[in-house]
C-alpha positions as a printed Julia matrix, in Angstrom:
329×3 Matrix{Float64}:
 -44.03  -61.39    1.89
 -46.3   -61.66    4.93
 -47.36  -58.73    7.24
 -44.35  -59.14    9.79
 -41.93  -59.32    6.94
 -43.27  -56.07    5.54
 -43.04  -54.5     8.92
 -39.7   -55.77    9.47
 -38.65  -54.21    5.95
 -40.25  -50.86    6.91
 -38.39  -50.93   10.04
 -34.95  -51.57    8.39
 -35.59  -48.86    5.69
 -36.36  -46.32    8.29
 -33.54  -47.11   10.29
 -31.28  -46.79    7.18
 -32.71  -43.27    6.54
 -32.14  -42.39   10.24
 -28.73  -43.38    9.91
 -27.91  -41.6     6.76
 -29.39  -38.44    8.3
 -27.43  -38.82   11.27
 -24.13  -39.39    9.11
 -25.31  -36.05    7.08
 -25.73  -34.18   10.28
 -22.24  -35.26   11.67
 -20.67  -34.12    8.44
 -22.41  -30.98    8.17
 -21.57  -30.13   11.78
 -18.03  -31.19   10.8
 -17.98  -28.78    8.06
 -19.55  -25.96   10.08
 -16.69  -26.27   12.69
 -13.93  -26.17    9.7
 -15.78  -23.2     8.4
 -15.63  -21.45   11.82
 -12.03  -22.38   12.4
  -9.33  -19.69   12.01
  -6.86  -20.81    9.24
  -3.81  -19.55   11.68
  -5.47  -20.86   15.04
  -2.13  -21.5    16.64
  -0.59  -18.17   15.72
  -3.57  -16.13   16.74
  -2.15  -15.17   20.18
   1.31  -13.89   18.72
   0.35  -12.18   15.63
   1.0    -8.92   17.39
   4.52  -10.01   18.01
   5.51   -9.69   14.23
   8.89   -8.41   13.51
   9.4    -8.81    9.94
   7.76   -9.72    6.64
   9.19  -11.08    3.63
   7.29  -11.47    0.48
   8.6   -13.34   -2.73
   7.11  -13.28   -5.96
   8.12  -16.13   -8.33
  10.94  -14.89  -10.46
  11.65  -11.74   -8.46
  13.75  -11.02   -5.36
  12.21  -11.09   -2.12
  10.79   -7.89   -0.49
  11.46   -7.64    3.5
   9.98   -4.97    5.79
  11.01   -5.08    9.37
   9.81   -3.32   12.71
  12.19   -0.86   14.54
  10.82   -0.13   17.89
   7.38    1.48   16.89
   7.85    1.88   13.07
   8.21   -0.12   10.21
  10.98    0.34    7.62
  12.22   -1.12    4.34
  15.7    -2.09    4.77
  16.72   -2.33    1.17
  15.66    1.45    0.93
  18.07    2.58    3.62
  15.29    1.92    6.36
  12.84    4.36    4.85
   9.57    4.18    6.54
   7.31    1.43    5.3
   3.36    2.48    4.32
   1.05    1.59    7.08
  -1.69    0.43    4.89
  -0.3    -2.82    3.29
   0.86   -4.04    6.58
  -2.55   -3.24    8.29
  -4.42   -5.11    5.52
  -2.0    -8.07    5.99
  -2.37   -8.6     9.7
  -6.04   -8.08    9.56
  -6.45  -10.82    6.62
  -4.0   -12.97    8.78
  -6.21  -12.61   11.79
  -9.69  -12.76   10.06
  -8.8   -15.86    7.55
 -11.17  -18.58    8.24
 -10.95  -22.01    6.62
 -13.87  -22.85    3.97
 -13.01  -26.09    2.81
 -10.22  -28.62    2.7
  -9.02  -29.14   -0.88
  -6.26  -31.71   -2.1
  -3.51  -32.99   -0.33
  -1.74  -34.2    -3.46
   1.26  -32.25   -4.21
   0.97  -33.02   -8.06
  -2.01  -30.77   -8.08
  -0.31  -27.72   -6.75
   0.84  -26.27   -9.78
  -2.62  -26.21  -11.17
  -3.84  -24.06   -7.95
  -0.58  -21.76   -7.97
   0.72  -23.38   -4.92
   3.85  -25.18   -6.34
   7.36  -24.76   -4.95
   9.05  -25.13   -8.32
   7.85  -24.99  -12.27
   6.44  -22.16  -14.25
   6.09  -18.91  -12.44
   2.22  -19.17  -12.88
   2.26  -22.31  -11.11
   4.43  -21.28   -7.95
   3.02  -19.97   -4.99
   3.37  -16.42   -3.55
   5.91  -16.84   -0.61
   5.08  -15.2     2.77
   7.56  -15.49    5.48
   6.66  -14.04    9.05
   9.03  -13.61   11.68
   8.21  -13.33   15.25
   9.53  -12.15   18.6
   9.99  -15.11   20.58
   8.04  -17.63   18.29
   9.02  -19.77   15.3
   8.79  -18.15   11.83
   5.86  -18.72    9.83
   5.95  -19.86    6.09
   2.87  -19.55    3.98
   2.12  -20.21    0.4
  -0.56  -18.11   -1.16
  -1.93  -19.41   -4.48
  -4.94  -18.67   -6.82
  -8.19  -17.2    -6.14
 -10.93  -19.53   -5.29
 -13.03  -20.62   -8.26
 -15.82  -21.66   -5.89
 -16.94  -18.56   -4.08
 -14.63  -15.81   -2.55
 -11.43  -16.51   -0.9
  -8.23  -17.85   -1.83
  -6.26  -21.12   -1.98
  -3.4   -21.39    0.34
  -1.21  -24.0     2.34
   1.64  -23.89    4.9
   5.06  -24.34    3.66
   6.15  -28.17    4.06
   2.58  -29.3     3.96
   0.6   -30.69    1.03
  -3.0   -29.95    2.29
  -4.49  -27.3     0.4
  -7.15  -25.0     2.12
  -9.89  -22.49    0.75
 -10.09  -19.76    2.96
 -12.42  -16.72    3.14
  -9.76  -14.0     2.7
  -7.43  -12.94   -0.39
  -4.24  -11.61    0.29
  -3.31   -8.43   -1.66
   0.42   -8.1    -1.02
   2.69   -5.49   -2.58
   5.45   -7.51   -4.33
   8.01   -4.58   -4.83
   9.92   -2.56   -2.57
   8.33    0.77   -3.92
   4.9    -0.46   -3.21
   5.89   -0.86    0.47
   7.33    2.63    1.04
   5.32    5.44    2.72
   5.03    7.6    -0.47
   3.84   10.75    1.3
   5.52   13.99    0.87
   3.16   16.51    2.3
  -0.34   16.9     3.1
  -0.68   20.62    3.76
  -4.41   21.85    3.97
  -4.77   24.32    1.07
  -6.45   26.84    3.15
  -3.63   26.96    5.61
  -1.26   28.31    2.99
  -0.56   32.06    2.83
   2.42   32.29    0.34
   4.2    30.39   -2.35
   7.43   31.88   -3.75
   9.39   30.23   -6.47
  12.79   31.34   -7.87
  13.9    29.78  -11.22
  17.48   29.13  -12.25
  17.07   31.89  -14.91
  16.52   34.34  -12.19
  12.8    34.81  -12.64
  10.57   34.81   -9.52
   6.92   34.31   -8.84
   4.93   34.79   -5.83
   1.39   33.64   -5.02
  -0.36   34.95   -2.04
  -3.54   35.41   -0.06
  -4.55   38.33    2.29
  -6.26   36.1     4.6
  -7.57   32.57    5.01
 -11.11   33.4     3.79
  -9.65   34.24    0.22
  -9.71   31.18   -2.03
  -7.77   32.16   -5.15
  -4.07   33.09   -4.98
  -3.09   36.36   -6.52
   0.18   36.6    -8.73
   2.16   39.54   -7.1
   4.23   39.88  -10.39
   1.05   40.45  -12.58
   1.09   43.77  -14.22
  -1.97   45.94  -14.79
  -2.02   45.1   -18.63
  -1.82   41.37  -18.06
  -4.43   39.15  -17.24
  -4.72   35.69  -15.89
  -6.38   32.85  -17.97
  -8.98   32.37  -15.13
  -9.12   33.56  -11.58
  -7.82   30.53   -9.8
  -5.32   29.39  -12.4
  -2.51   29.8    -9.69
  -4.32   27.51   -7.18
  -3.16   24.19   -8.79
   0.39   24.96   -7.91
  -0.37   25.3    -4.21
  -2.79   22.29   -4.15
   0.02   20.24   -5.21
   1.38   20.13   -1.64
  -2.05   19.23   -0.36
  -1.51   15.41   -1.54
   2.01   15.17   -2.65
   3.16   11.69   -3.08
   6.59   10.62   -4.83
   7.16    8.28   -7.71
  10.44    7.12   -6.15
  12.99    7.88   -3.37
  16.77    7.62   -2.62
  19.16    8.94    0.05
  20.43   12.29   -1.04
  23.86   11.26   -1.05
  23.23    8.54   -3.42
  21.47   10.52   -6.32
  24.37   13.03   -6.23
  23.09   15.84   -8.28
  25.51   17.36  -10.83
  23.66   20.76  -11.59
  22.21   23.49   -9.87
  18.64   23.16   -8.85
  16.13   24.36  -11.79
  13.71   25.76   -9.04
  13.66   26.99   -5.62
  10.53   27.47   -3.49
   9.42   28.63   -0.28
   5.88   28.02    1.25
   4.4    29.84    4.26
   1.34   29.45    6.28
  -0.96   31.66    8.1
   0.24   30.26   11.59
   3.79   30.69   10.68
   4.31   27.43    9.04
   7.46   27.28    6.61
   8.44   24.65    4.14
  11.43   25.19    1.59
  12.78   22.96   -1.19
  14.51   22.41   -4.13
  13.62   20.65   -7.65
  16.26   19.24   -9.71
  16.57   17.73  -13.21
  18.79   14.91  -13.43
  18.85   13.41  -16.91
  15.26   12.79  -17.88
  13.92   12.78  -14.08
  12.93   15.16  -11.91
  13.79   15.1    -8.05
  12.34   17.23   -5.06
  14.37   18.04   -1.98
  12.78   19.45    1.06
  15.64   21.41    3.01
  13.68   22.94    5.7
  10.24   22.65    7.27
   8.97   24.1    10.71
   5.34   24.63   12.31
   3.41   22.03   10.68
   1.14   19.55   12.32
   1.79   15.99   12.79
   1.33   14.17    9.26
   1.38   17.31    7.2
   5.11   16.85    6.14
   6.23   13.21    5.82
   9.4    13.92    3.83
  12.75   13.82    5.07
  15.43   16.31    4.2
  18.1    13.68    3.72
  16.36   12.05    0.84
  15.55   12.93   -2.67
  11.93   12.27   -4.06
  11.58   11.85   -7.83
   8.18   13.4    -9.11
   6.1    12.6   -12.18
   6.35   14.89  -15.05
   2.55   16.13  -14.49
   3.55   17.13  -10.79
   6.53   19.1   -12.22
   4.26   20.8   -14.67
   1.99   21.93  -11.95
   4.87   23.11   -9.88
   7.2    25.01  -12.2
   4.87   27.12  -14.03
   6.06   30.46  -15.02
   4.15   33.63  -15.13
   3.68   33.33  -18.95
   1.89   29.84  -18.19
  -0.82   31.44  -16.18
  -1.67   34.39  -18.73
  -4.59   34.53  -20.8
  -3.72   33.98  -24.52
  -4.46   36.94  -26.88
């Protein structure tokens, strides 16, 4: 090969290399654009007009929450308020979800990715349906977590194209998980008195003389009796500082057949008042708040026309009698 031929060959090789690098650059730029693109770009402007959410786990009935004026409720639970956290997480994930990579567009692969419409339950997608005010509803399919980095595999209903996004949707799939399960959030230091009256006629009163006193005293304690430890009664009061129910039902629906096993009255240093009843129905325990006044916003979330099922350990804390607080001889 002559000198001119060698130069020509070098030029051709350089042109090929430059061409390859240009193609790679263009592909990288295209990938970067995809990575930066919101998954739900067309819906970003009206996500705030969301009116209802339906979540359907394969093999289970769908769960629906709806917006009523400025609050969200669970219709199947007689419009009981929905918990704010799951909805806030969902909206944040919808707004922040970015496409990482385009995956398969072959529907035959959907089952392996947890994105199938039919088939085994572990092959089917979690169905998410969003209803908006004045805009078309949005049907999404949520599949398996990505095996390549963080994120999740998703697609739109009616489309075969699968995308990897950088968010993972953690959605409750049962009605109970959507409920606002708060009963009370009463600061321990604000409570002055707790009186308990049992079905057998026994009473017990816990009290403090001022807010600076930490441990509650038991007014029925005789001089010859001694508590197991100084703050043994405090746990009965702290129950109301972070009380959450295990289940809830309209009061008329429960239909208590017996008198309450316990009646209680809680009073605060600033005139707060909370009264309630504790029932035993079969093997379950239900709390009913009959009256409350003087509390700050958020300190009482329960409603007087509902009954709230408590766990056994919560009942054990509240329903103690004097003998349960005494030191063992």
